[in-house]
N, C-alpha and C positions, 0 to 999 in steps of 0.2 A: 603724027606717030604717037601712040598712045605711051604713057609712062609705064615702065616695067613694075610688076606688082611689088617686087622687093624694095623699090625705092618710092613707092606710091605713099603720098601722105595720108594722115588718118582722114576719114570721111568728114564732111563740112556740114554742120547743123546751123545754118544762117538763114533759112528760109522763113522761120517764125511760123511754121505749119508742116506737119508731117508730109503732106502731100508736095508741098514745095521742097522740102528736103529730099523727098524720093526724086523729083525732077532733077535735082542737083547731084545726083549720083554719077552723072556724066557731065563733066564741066572742064573749063579752062581757067582755073583761078590764077595760075601762073604763066599764062600763054601757051600751055602745052596741054593736050588732052589727056584727061584722067578718067578711067573707067573704073568705078567701085563695085559694080555687079557683073564681074567677068564670069563667075560660075556660081554653083550652088552654096559653095562654102562662103564666097563673098556675101550672097544674099542673106544667108543666116547670120553672118556677122554684123550686117548693116542693121537687119531687123532687131537684134539684140541691143546695139548701140543707140539705135533710135527709140528704145524702150516699146516697140511695137509687138515684140514677143517676149515671154520670159525665158531666161537662158535655159531653164529646164526643158522647154519645148524645143530649143535649138538642139540641145543634147539628143533628145528623143529621135529627131529626124536625122541627125548625123549617125545615129547607131541603127535606125531601122529602114531608112530610105537608102537606095543605091545613088551613086555618084551620077549616074546618067539621069535618074529622076530629079535630083535636086537641080542639075545643070539645065534640064528642060525647063523647070520652073523660073530659073534665072533668066533664059531666054524670054519666056512669056512676060517676065518683069520687064525686061528691056523694051518688049514690044509695047507693053502698056505705058511706059515711060515716053516712048516716042509718040504715041497716041496723044498722051496728056501735053507734051510739048507742043504738038501741032494745035491742039484745042486751045491752048493758053496763048499761043501766038496770034491765032484768030480773034480772040476775046479779050485779052488783058488790056487794061487801060480804060475800060468803060463798063458800065453796068451790063451784066449778063441778060440777053433778051431771052424769052420763053422759048422761042423756036430753037434754042441751042439744045433743047430736049431730043431733037432728032439726030443729033450726033452722038448721043450716050450709048448706043447699042453695045459697043465693045465693053464699056464699064459695067453695064447692067447685066450682061453675060456673066462676068465674074462674081458679081454680087449675088446673083441667083443662086449660086453653088455654096454659099456660105452656110456653115452648120453652127448654130449658137443658140442659147437658151437663157431666159433670166431665172435668177434664184435669189432667195432672201438670205442674207449673211449678217452677222453682227460686226460692226466695225471693230478692228483690232485695238483701237485707241479709246473710243467714247463707248463702246459697247452697243451703240444704237443700231437698230435694224436698218439696212439699206437693200435696195433692190439692185442687183448687179447682174451683169451678162457674162456667162461663162462660154468659151468657145470648145468645140470638139475637134481635135487635131487627129484626123484619121488618114489623110493623105497629103502628100507635099504640095499639091496645088492649092491647098488651104492656106499656104504662106502668103499668097496673093491677096487675101481677104482684108487684112488690117490696112493695107496700103489702098484697095479699091475703096473701102469705107472712108478712109481719110480724103481720098480724092473726091467722093461724093459729097462728104461734109463741106470741103472747100467750094464745090460748085453750088451747093445749095445755100450756104450761110455766109460765104465771104463776099466782100465788096470787090468785084472784078476790077474796078477802078483804082485799087490799091495794089494790085499785082503788078509788080515792075521787075525791070531788069537792072542789074548793077550798071552804073555808068563808068565803071573802069575800063581801061582800054583792053580789048581782046577778053575781058571777062565775060563768061556765058551765065553765070549764076543769077537766079532770080529769086525773089522773096515777096511776101506779103507784108505791107507797110503797116504795121500796128502802132507806129509812134503817134503821140498826140497831135504833133503838127502835120503828120503825112507828109513829111518832107525827106524822108529817108532816101539817100542817093546811092549807098554803097552796100555791097554784100556784108561788108564789116570793114571798120577803120583799119584793123590790122592787115587785111589782104589788099584793099583797094584804096580806101579813104586816105591813109597816110601816104601811100604812093602818089596819088592825086596831089596832094598838099605839097610834097616835096617838088614834083615836077613844075607846079605852079610857082613856087617859091624860086626854083631855078629859072624859070622863064622870065619872072619879074626881075631877077638880079641880072640876067644878061641883057634885058632890055635897057637897064640904068646904066649898064656899063657900056652899051653901044654909042 
């Protein structure tokens, strides 16, 4: 049973990559399923929290798009998330082989609809000229593009041997291990690491008293 929206915790950003954080928008951090993308409002809120879109863009879609349109995009986001989870479950933990490209049709279909262009702007702090990319936001479906591009970046650039699942009991969160030692075990110490340490300490104490 999923947690009611009113009691739902804030979204978790422990994946160390936007694509992994997107994957974690449905998870069981406390042993109970939480869905952070129930509808279009949720999707907009999460994209802003993840710094994937500007709050002004979210306001634009809230005022110009219908709830039905936004909810439909949220459904598509959940479908893309399910595809990503299946893809990672097949390939995480080892280098990604070139033949994985045959599985990327659903992702490439989303990427093909992106509308963006490059432009030259002056940096607000240094004044130096920089080539930046701007997006055209003309339809709600484009809200999927920052997510799809992050997934594409993960697939092309990340070491899939460093994509891991949290070792916490019943936790379904996953992450890209960017630590120097590549020995990360937990989604976070606060959520699962400390809990595991307490459980281990309790087990040792019980063993000594037995």
